[in-house]
Every structure is written in C-alpha cells, then in structure tokens.
N, C-alpha and C positions, 0 to 999 in steps of 0.2 A: 869475948865470944869469937870462935872461929867457925866460919861457914865455908864449905868447899863445894865446888861443882865439878863434875867429871863425866864426860861422854865416855862410857866404858866399852862401847862397841861390843855388847853382849855380856850381860851380868854373869851368866853361868860360866862363860869363858874366863872372865877376869877373876872370879872366885877361885878357879883352878890355878891361877897364876899368883898374883901378889896382893889381892884385895884386902885380905885380913891383916897381913903384915903392914900394909899402908894405913889401914884404919888404926891399928895399934900405935904406929909411929906418929901419925899426925893428930890422932885423937880429936877429930872435929866435933863441935857441939851439934852441928847439922851438916849433912852431906846431901847434895842434890845430884841425881844420876840421870843421864840421858842415854838413849839407844840401848835400853835394857834388853830388848828383844825376847821378852818372856810373856807367858800367859799365867793367869792365876794358878797357884799351886805347883808351879814348875821348880820353885826353889824355896828353901827355908834358910834364911840368913841367920848365922850364929852370932848375933849381936844383941845380947840381952839388955843392954843399956839403952837401946834405941826404940822409939816408936817408929813404925814402918808404914809407909803409904805408897801405893803403887797405882799407876795409871797404865792400862794395857791397850794396845792397838787391837782392833778387830782382826786385822790380818796377822796371822801367826808369824813369829820370828822377825818382827818388824817394829821399829820405833820404840815407844814406851819410855816412861819416866818414873822416877821414885824420889821420895824424900825420906831420909832416915834422920830422926831428931831425938836428941837426949831430952829436950824440953818438949813437953806435950803441947801442941798448938791449941789455941782457943777454938779453931775450926779448920777444916780442910775441905777444899772443893776441887773438882776435876774438870778440866776443859775450860773454855771461855764462854760457855753458854750459847754457842751457835752450832747447831747440829752438824752442819756440813764440815766444820773444822774439828769436831770432837770425836772422830772415829779412830784416830791414829795414836791416842794416848800421849799427846804432846805437851800437856800443861797440867801441873799440880800447883795449887795455891794454898799455902799454910799461913794462917793469921796468928801472929804473936802479939804480946802486949803493945809493943812500940812500932811494929811494922808488919807489912805483908811480904812474904817470901814467895816469889813466883819462879818455879823451876820449869824451864821450857826447852823444847827441842824443835827449833824452827825448820819448816820444810826446806829441803834443798831444791834449787831450781833445775837440777839434773843436767845430763849431757844434752847438748844442742838447745839448752834453755827451754826444754819442752814443758817444764812446770813453772816457768817464770811468771806467767800471768796469774796462776793460782797463788804463787808465793806472794805476789804483791797484794792480792786481795787479803791474804792471811796477815801480812804485815799491817795493813790498815785496821783489820779487826782486832788484832792483839794490841795495837797501839791504843785504840779506844778503850779496850778492857783495862789497860794499865792506867790510863788517864783517869778513868772512873774510880779505880781503886785508890789512886793517889789523892782523890778528894777526901777520902776517909782517914787514911793513915799513910805514912811514907812507905815506899815500895822498894824492895830489892828484887830485881829481875835478873835471873841468872840462867846460864846454860849455854848450849851450843846454838848460837844465834845465826850460824851459817852465813856470816858476812865479815869480810875484812874491810873495816871502815875506811882507812886511809892508806896511802902508799907505804907508810912506815909499818903497816900491819901485815905486809906480804912481801916475800922475798923477791918475786919477779912481777912487779905490777904491770909493766908494759905488755908482757905476753899473756896476761890474764884478763884483759879488759872486757872480753866477751865470754868469760867463763863463769859458771855458777859460783856465786859467793863474792864476786868482785865486779859485777856489772854496775854501771852508773845508777841504774834504777834501784838496785838493792842498797847501794851505799847512800843514795839520796833518801830512801825510806828510813834508814837508820839515823841520818842527820835530822830528819823531820821529827822522829821520836824524841831525840835529845832536845830539840828545840821546844818541846812541850813540857819541859820541867824535869829533865833527867840528865844524869852525868855518867860517863864511862869511867868507872872507879879506877881502873888501872892507868888509863891515860891521864887522868887527873893527878894521880900520884907521881907518875913517871912519864912526863910529856915527850921525852926524847929517847926512851929506852926501846930497843928492838928485842922483842921476845915473841915467840910463836907458841901456839897451843895445839896445832894440828899439822901433821906431815903425811903426805901420801905414802902408801906402802910401796910405791914404785920408785925405781931409780935411786935407791938408797937416800931418799929425801931426808929422813931424820938424821942419818949419819952426816949428811952435808948441811944440815939445818936449813933446808929449802922448805920453809914452812909458811903457815898462815896463822894470824891471831883471829880466831872466830868464836872463842869462848869468853864470856864476859860476866861481870857483875855490873849492871846498870842500876843506878840508885837515884831516888828522888833528890832533887837539888838540895832540899832542906835537910837531908840526911847525910850529906857529904861530909860534914864535920864529925860524924860518928865513925867514919872509916879511918881507922888507925893505920892500916896497911892494906895493900892489894897484892895478891900473890899469883905468880905463874910458876907452877912446880914442874919445870920442863925436864927435870932429870928423872921423873917418875915414869916408868915404862908400863907396859901391859895393854895399852890401847894405842890407836893411831892419834888419839888426843892425849894431852896431859891435863892434870887437874889445875883448876884456877880457884882463887879464893879471896876472902876478905877477913880481916880482923876488925871487929867492932870494939 
C-alpha cells in the first residue's frame, strides 16, 4: 500500500498544473492533502476511483485538508474535538482495519513568532489526541507539521533558530510527541540522509536546495515494522512543498 501526503498550496492551482499526471504516475492508494484553500463545492476532482473527504476552514482561501482514498475507510472524523482548534480545517482522521490515518496541517508560528503560543497549545492538544487514538489502533500521523526537527532537517540551522518552524520550543514539542510512542518514519529508515520537503519561493531556494524537511509520516512505534519504505519525492514540482510518503 502506498500512502502519500502533499501540501499542495492551493488545490485548484495544482489541478491546473500537474496534479492529475502526478496521481496517474504515482497511483497512491491514499493521498492526504494540506493547504487545499477551498470551500465546499469549489472543485470537483476527476478521480473516480477515490473516496473523497474534505475539511474546510471557516476563513475562505485558507488552510484546509483532504483525504482521497481508494479504500473506503471504516469511519472519517474532522478536527480533534476541541472547538477552538477546529475552525481552520486542519485535521481529518480516517479509520482503516489496521490503523488510523491522521492528515494534518499544523499551524505555522508566523513571522515574529506571533502565533507561537497558540502553536504550542495546539501541539499539546493534537499530541493528546494522537495518544488516545494510539490506545485503540496504531496511528499514521502525516502532513505538513511545520517543524524541522533536527539540524539535519534544515539547510541553515544556525540562522533559523528563532524562525517559525525551527524554534527550540517547536522542536522540543515534536521530541515529546515521539517520546510518547511514535517514530519519524523517514528518519528511521534514513538516519543520515539529507532531503527536504519545503523551499521558500524567495531567493531561488529550491534551485539551490535551501530547504526544510517539515512534512512527515509519524507512526506508532508498534507499526514501524510495517513501513517498507519512506519517500520524499523532491523532484515533483507544482507547490512549494514536495510530496512525502510511505510504502506499507
């Protein structure tokens, strides 16, 4: 089974670029999307083999997630069950026979870290949500998690120590999540490999590979042996992020 996650930075925009050709070429069993930036009824995807689930932000043109799955889930839920966190369409959970799949777009701490305090509250809330799910079935937690965990995950660590996505606070929160029974699937398979999943649109960052690895598949520890491979498809264009994935 191939599961892919991709922050598409606007679903309508990427459908006009390479989305359908990517889907045909990669043929994922499930794909999780972040930053869809759509409202209900704004797009009809021509993917007849997939069951489609969307979570929309109340604010138009903002955030949003989707799960497209060839396998019909046993159940699908939206959000994490806390009203203050569930207005931005950031989480969809699909339950399958052997695992929960959580597609997430974690809030960015923003310039001057003006949303860092909220981000940390959110980190704690989704951590508890994942831990509770993990008591029932193994969890695959994927998406744009908006944190480069270690120095190996970012091109210029020293100059980004107080920038959103690489603050010590955000990295410590991610470490704490992992300590509660989860594994970063890519780093587990490739402990020393330098690959990035996001590049700024500025300063020819992608051309120079001045990137960050902020897109993940985090899996329950007891599910790690089911991960045959972990993917970062950094030659796929169309967004400022590239797709990431796992083969089960």
